[in-house]
Backbone bond lengths (Angstrom), bond angles and torsions (degrees), N, CA, C in turn:
res aa  C-N    CA-C-N  psi(-1)  N-CA   C-N-CA  omega(-1)  CA-C   N-CA-C  phi
1 X - - - 1.429 - - 1.548 106.27 -
2 X 1.339 110.92 137.35 1.490 114.92 -177.81 1.545 108.76 -74.38
3 X 1.467 109.01 165.37 1.468 115.86 178.41 1.510 115.38 -57.05
4 X 1.434 110.01 -40.63 1.438 116.14 -177.84 1.557 110.37 -62.01
5 X 1.346 115.28 -45.10 1.396 120.16 -175.83 1.572 112.33 -64.52
6 X 1.295 114.19 -47.75 1.517 123.64 173.38 1.552 110.54 -50.54
7 X 1.362 116.54 -43.21 1.457 122.19 175.49 1.466 114.29 -64.72
8 X 1.285 119.02 -37.09 1.421 121.68 178.57 1.495 112.03 -72.45
9 X 1.307 118.09 -41.44 1.496 123.18 175.28 1.626 109.47 -62.24
10 X 1.319 112.74 -46.20 1.497 115.64 -178.49 1.607 108.23 -62.46
11 X 1.358 113.77 -42.47 1.365 115.68 177.22 1.547 117.69 -59.15
12 X 1.294 112.55 -37.41 1.579 120.18 175.76 1.552 109.06 -67.31
13 X 1.271 120.59 -39.96 1.459 120.76 177.83 1.354 110.15 -64.23
14 X 1.468 116.89 -48.27 1.522 117.68 -177.74 1.594 108.34 -62.19
15 X 1.301 125.00 -42.47 1.367 128.17 176.11 1.628 108.05 -56.00
16 X 1.201 116.81 -51.24 1.487 120.34 -175.94 1.529 109.02 -62.97
17 X 1.399 118.19 -42.59 1.471 113.26 175.76 1.461 116.07 -70.04
18 X 1.302 117.83 -24.69 1.516 123.68 177.42 1.569 105.49 -64.53
19 X 1.405 111.21 -49.46 1.505 114.43 -177.11 1.501 112.65 -62.31
20 X 1.349 116.39 -37.84 1.526 117.57 175.75 1.462 110.97 -67.72
21 X 1.329 122.01 -36.54 1.470 122.35 177.89 1.513 106.09 -62.65
22 X 1.305 122.16 -47.89 1.579 126.54 -178.99 1.410 107.31 -55.48
23 X 1.323 117.17 -48.07 1.469 120.73 -176.39 1.611 109.61 -62.97
24 X 1.385 107.71 -39.61 1.540 108.90 -179.43 1.434 111.22 -65.67
25 X 1.331 120.73 -36.32 1.431 124.83 -177.11 1.569 109.77 -68.41
26 X 1.289 116.52 -40.68 1.503 122.84 -179.89 1.566 104.51 -66.76
27 X 1.320 121.99 -42.54 1.510 123.61 -176.54 1.447 107.59 -65.29
28 X 1.484 117.23 -42.77 1.459 124.90 177.71 1.547 109.82 -57.13
29 X 1.312 113.83 -47.53 1.539 117.35 178.96 1.381 115.37 -64.75
30 X 1.471 120.00 -33.60 1.392 121.92 177.77 1.522 108.75 -69.93
31 X 1.445 115.38 -43.99 1.470 114.33 178.67 1.492 114.86 -67.32
32 X 1.267 120.64 -29.07 1.478 118.69 172.92 1.597 112.34 -65.28
33 X 1.343 111.29 -44.78 1.442 111.51 174.26 1.487 116.71 -61.89
34 X 1.262 116.11 -37.14 1.556 120.24 172.51 1.547 110.99 -56.32
35 X 1.344 108.60 -50.66 1.480 115.14 -171.27 1.597 110.70 -62.97
36 X 1.397 114.90 -34.59 1.359 119.37 177.28 1.558 112.77 -64.33
37 X 1.381 111.29 -45.18 1.552 120.08 175.81 1.480 112.62 -56.11
38 X 1.381 111.73 -40.90 1.459 113.22 -179.96 1.431 119.00 -77.86
39 X 1.422 114.13 -13.09 1.427 115.07 171.03 1.419 122.57 -75.85
40 X 1.407 111.33 -19.68 1.465 119.76 174.40 1.432 103.33 -90.26
41 X 1.482 112.24 118.96 1.433 118.99 -179.52 1.475 115.05 -78.93
42 X 1.429 108.77 152.42 1.501 117.57 -175.09 1.561 106.54 -82.09
43 X 1.205 118.84 151.78 1.482 123.28 170.06 1.530 108.52 -71.99
44 X 1.351 116.12 119.80 1.393 118.24 -171.10 1.479 114.45 -48.52
45 X 1.330 116.57 132.13 1.491 122.75 175.23 1.588 110.52 82.20
46 X 1.323 117.65 11.86 1.504 121.12 175.32 1.523 109.61 -136.75
47 X 1.420 110.94 162.65 1.417 110.57 179.16 1.608 114.10 -94.29
48 X 1.402 113.17 19.85 1.555 116.24 -175.85 1.542 109.73 -116.70
49 X 1.274 116.84 155.64 1.498 123.28 -178.86 1.439 111.08 -82.33
50 X 1.299 111.32 165.16 1.546 120.20 -177.94 1.480 113.14 -69.31
51 X 1.307 121.07 -11.18 1.447 119.67 170.93 1.539 116.11 -71.78
52 X 1.263 116.10 -21.81 1.370 117.58 -177.01 1.643 115.00 -74.42
53 X 1.262 115.21 155.49 1.484 119.75 172.04 1.604 111.04 -102.34
54 X 1.388 112.98 -22.37 1.465 120.71 174.81 1.463 109.08 -146.08
55 X 1.320 112.35 149.49 1.424 123.83 178.64 1.450 114.81 -134.86
56 X 1.451 111.81 135.81 1.462 117.68 179.85 1.488 108.67 -130.03
57 X 1.373 109.10 118.99 1.538 115.29 178.01 1.605 107.99 -105.93
58 X 1.458 110.36 106.45 1.414 116.19 179.58 1.477 119.44 -61.53
59 X 1.276 112.88 -33.69 1.570 121.38 175.03 1.560 114.77 -59.86
60 X 1.203 111.00 -42.00 1.696 113.29 -179.03 1.421 108.26 -97.63
61 X 1.465 120.48 -14.06 1.468 121.08 -177.92 1.522 107.83 64.52
62 X 1.286 121.00 47.87 1.432 128.95 -178.53 1.587 107.09 -129.01
63 X 1.224 116.24 160.94 1.503 123.74 177.75 1.598 106.32 -150.44
64 X 1.364 112.21 154.11 1.442 120.24 178.68 1.551 106.05 -140.94
65 X 1.371 109.29 161.23 1.467 120.88 166.72 1.500 107.89 -115.85
66 X 1.334 117.20 141.46 1.394 122.77 -177.64 1.548 110.91 -119.43
67 X 1.333 116.96 148.68 1.426 120.45 167.21 1.540 104.77 -137.19
68 X 1.314 113.87 132.61 1.488 124.26 178.62 1.526 109.30 46.37
69 X 1.365 117.25 41.30 1.355 117.60 169.82 1.572 115.64 85.10
70 X 1.379 115.65 5.14 1.419 126.42 179.17 1.469 114.59 -121.96
71 X 1.340 120.60 151.59 1.424 121.60 176.60 1.486 110.85 -67.17
72 X 1.308 115.68 124.29 1.466 125.24 176.95 1.597 108.04 -95.69
73 X 1.491 116.91 -43.60 1.371 119.36 173.13 1.575 110.80 -146.33
74 X 1.297 120.51 137.63 1.485 123.56 173.07 1.536 106.68 125.92
75 X 1.355 109.13 174.72 1.396 126.18 8.15 1.531 116.25 -71.37
76 X 1.250 120.60 142.39 1.398 119.94 172.62 1.664 110.31 -116.38
77 X 1.234 114.60 145.88 1.549 118.04 179.70 1.553 107.44 -66.70
78 X 1.340 112.06 147.14 1.454 124.50 178.61 1.498 112.56 -137.05
79 X 1.275 119.94 163.30 1.494 121.83 162.48 1.529 105.86 -128.36
80 X 1.316 116.67 127.11 1.484 124.91 -176.69 1.529 112.56 -103.38
81 X 1.348 112.54 -178.99 1.503 119.73 -175.18 1.605 111.39 -64.50
82 X 1.287 111.73 145.91 1.522 121.17 -179.76 1.504 111.99 -96.44
83 X 1.317 110.92 -169.43 1.510 120.71 -170.75 1.500 107.74 -51.48
84 X 1.321 117.02 130.68 1.347 120.53 174.64 1.563 119.30 78.94
85 X 1.355 118.61 -13.08 1.351 132.43 -176.66 1.517 111.27 -135.58
86 X 1.428 118.70 44.55 1.451 124.89 -169.52 1.567 107.67 -71.23
87 X 1.326 117.48 152.85 1.471 125.07 173.93 1.591 102.28 -70.15
88 X 1.265 116.54 137.29 1.454 120.42 -177.64 1.511 111.29 -70.93
89 X 1.361 111.61 146.43 1.465 110.98 -179.63 1.616 104.25 -106.39
90 X 1.344 113.12 150.47 1.457 116.92 -179.90 1.535 112.21 170.29
91 X 1.344 115.47 153.61 1.361 123.16 -177.52 1.517 115.50 -98.75
92 X 1.288 115.50 -11.70 1.457 118.50 -174.33 1.583 109.92 -134.00
93 X 1.316 115.13 40.41 1.395 119.92 173.17 1.580 108.49 -77.99
94 X 1.291 115.77 150.36 1.476 115.10 -172.25 1.642 107.50 -131.95
95 X 1.320 112.79 142.14 1.385 116.84 167.73 1.479 114.81 -67.31
96 X 1.342 116.71 125.63 1.509 120.17 -176.76 1.379 116.40 -119.73
97 X 1.243 118.91 -19.03 1.559 127.91 175.75 1.342 119.38 -158.95
98 X 1.391 113.53 148.37 1.546 114.72 -177.07 1.589 99.72 -131.65
99 X 1.392 109.26 147.30 1.474 115.75 -176.17 1.501 106.90 -153.22
100 X 1.350 120.74 110.68 1.412 125.37 -167.35 1.521 110.98 -70.31
101 X 1.337 114.34 -31.31 1.542 117.75 -173.82 1.535 107.99 -121.67
102 X 1.265 119.25 42.07 1.496 117.62 -173.49 1.516 113.29 -66.30
103 X 1.234 122.01 139.15 1.491 129.30 175.84 1.593 104.33 -112.84
104 X 1.322 113.86 120.21 1.510 118.86 -179.62 1.581 109.05 -72.57
105 X 1.205 113.94 138.68 1.576 120.16 170.26 1.643 105.68 -99.25
106 X 1.247 119.22 -13.06 1.446 118.00 -172.71 1.660 103.28 -95.97
107 X 1.267 119.23 -41.83 1.484 123.48 -171.11 1.594 103.87 -99.26
108 X 1.351 110.68 136.83 1.330 114.62 -179.52 1.553 114.07 -125.43
109 X 1.284 120.88 155.83 1.521 126.91 -174.80 1.609 100.71 -86.23
110 X 1.330 114.89 162.68 1.553 115.45 -177.05 1.537 112.55 -60.29
111 X 1.267 121.41 -22.91 1.497 122.57 171.12 1.420 121.94 -78.00
112 X 1.460 112.52 -1.66 1.391 124.70 -179.60 1.481 119.58 89.96
113 X 1.435 113.97 -0.76 1.503 117.92 -177.77 1.541 103.06 -79.50
114 X 1.365 114.74 155.97 1.451 121.64 171.49 1.563 111.91 -57.24
115 X 1.265 118.28 140.99 1.449 124.13 -179.17 1.539 111.87 -80.45
116 X 1.335 117.59 126.73 1.423 118.61 169.68 1.487 113.39 -65.85
117 X 1.326 116.77 143.45 1.446 122.16 177.49 1.580 107.93 -129.01
118 X 1.243 117.54 69.90 1.463 119.23 -178.02 1.574 112.99 -55.96
119 X 1.373 114.13 145.52 1.506 120.23 174.05 1.490 108.49 59.02
120 X 1.288 126.25 46.68 1.394 130.36 179.65 1.492 114.32 -78.17
121 X 1.406 114.30 126.73 1.479 123.35 179.12 1.482 101.93 -124.79
122 X 1.458 115.95 100.78 1.440 118.21 -176.71 1.543 110.41 -84.25
123 X 1.380 117.25 136.54 1.394 123.14 -176.66 1.571 111.69 -133.61
124 X 1.351 120.00 -2.53 1.518 118.08 176.45 1.561 104.19 -165.45
125 X 1.341 116.23 116.80 1.557 114.65 174.42 1.513 106.16 52.76
126 X 1.302 118.23 -133.46 1.523 121.80 -178.13 1.431 112.22 -91.46
127 X 1.454 119.79 7.93 1.336 122.43 -174.19 1.559 111.65 -87.99
128 X 1.304 115.88 133.69 1.498 122.42 -173.84 1.582 109.65 -142.36
129 X 1.346 110.90 160.38 1.485 120.60 157.16 1.491 106.55 -76.57
130 X 1.278 118.61 135.96 1.505 118.67 175.12 1.610 105.51 -163.80
131 X 1.343 111.09 161.38 1.411 117.04 175.87 1.585 104.60 -65.33
132 X 1.341 116.87 143.60 1.386 124.05 178.84 1.500 114.42 -177.20
133 X 1.304 119.83 171.14 1.423 120.04 175.68 1.517 116.96 -64.66
134 X 1.419 119.49 128.60 1.342 119.55 173.76 1.524 118.52 -80.56
135 X 1.317 114.58 6.96 1.426 120.90 -176.02 1.617 107.86 -114.70
136 X 1.301 117.13 -3.38 1.443 114.02 -178.73 1.625 105.20 -127.79
137 X 1.336 115.16 132.21 1.347 120.44 174.49 1.602 113.25 -56.00
138 X 1.376 115.23 148.22 1.346 117.85 179.82 1.539 113.88 -93.40
139 X 1.288 119.35 -175.82 1.511 121.32 173.03 1.556 108.39 -98.27
140 X 1.346 120.38 36.46 1.460 127.28 177.90 1.428 113.70 117.13
141 X 1.396 116.08 -14.26 1.405 118.23 177.44 1.446 118.87 -79.89
142 X 1.409 121.16 179.69 1.388 123.04 177.88 1.502 104.61 -113.37
143 X 1.311 123.18 109.78 1.410 126.23 176.22 1.501 107.79 -77.71
144 X 1.375 115.01 140.90 1.325 126.83 179.53 1.509 111.75 -129.05
145 X 1.328 120.80 158.68 1.507 120.63 174.16 1.593 106.35 -71.80
146 X 1.333 116.75 170.02 1.399 120.69 -176.20 1.563 108.41 -56.26
147 X 1.345 114.92 -52.24 1.464 120.64 -172.20 1.604 111.46 -66.82
148 X 1.359 114.84 -44.68 1.456 118.41 170.10 1.453 117.27 -55.64
149 X 1.357 114.59 -44.26 1.432 118.91 174.31 1.451 116.02 -54.50
150 X 1.288 118.85 -43.27 1.409 126.52 -176.74 1.529 108.21 -65.96
151 X 1.383 111.20 -42.93 1.530 114.62 -177.09 1.518 111.13 -67.34
152 X 1.429 117.09 -45.39 1.457 117.15 173.34 1.451 116.18 -55.77
153 X 1.343 114.73 -43.59 1.468 120.72 173.41 1.403 117.38 -55.53
154 X 1.381 117.07 -47.45 1.493 121.80 -177.80 1.507 113.50 -77.68
155 X 1.392 117.17 -17.57 1.538 118.40 179.85 1.433 113.29 -98.53
156 X 1.316 119.79 -42.45 1.518 116.93 -177.65 1.466 116.27 -70.25
157 X 1.242 127.88 150.80 1.393 136.20 177.10 1.458 114.34 -130.70
158 X 1.361 119.52 147.22 1.519 122.28 177.91 1.658 106.24 -47.81
159 X 1.251 113.37 131.55 1.467 123.42 170.64 1.567 106.15 106.04
160 X 1.353 115.32 -20.40 1.506 114.92 -179.16 1.494 109.95 -60.18
161 X 1.408 115.76 138.85 1.364 126.65 165.98 1.421 121.99 -64.66
162 X 1.258 120.74 128.73 1.519 133.61 175.04 1.501 109.14 -116.36
163 X 1.316 110.44 124.05 1.610 115.82 173.63 1.448 105.81 -113.55
164 X 1.308 112.91 128.70 1.490 123.02 174.41 1.460 107.27 -120.93
165 X 1.388 113.39 119.49 1.514 120.67 -176.32 1.587 108.73 -127.75
166 X 1.281 108.59 161.99 1.470 116.38 177.65 1.618 107.63 -111.99
């Protein structure tokens, strides 16, 4: 085998080993992230971890409030975002604003008037927990019954972690 051919084969082997090492590092990083996620226990009977103050399960259309890693309220029925305006999924969403009598400029009533969003607790962009119909999809928000909306509004504080899962 010529020197040039040996160099070409050797280069191929080195590149292959480098690719395997990179894949191994990526796998190790994913495994480490998964291990950390599994170390944070779930609140019993829910799909969310004990670090959350509120949990939304889009699959079951249920929500909970937590205190000290235990269920404070829930499950309560919800209605979430519909086609093209889904409720955002995330494990580190945060309450950043509350407004008892919010009026939406994005969502409109059938007559064209801005939609009322009583007891709004905003956790992502314009998305919030608020009182709304449990039979109609939202525009990304989480609709709650009147009583549940009041409880979520009175319980959650800016900075509280909200987890939304599917």
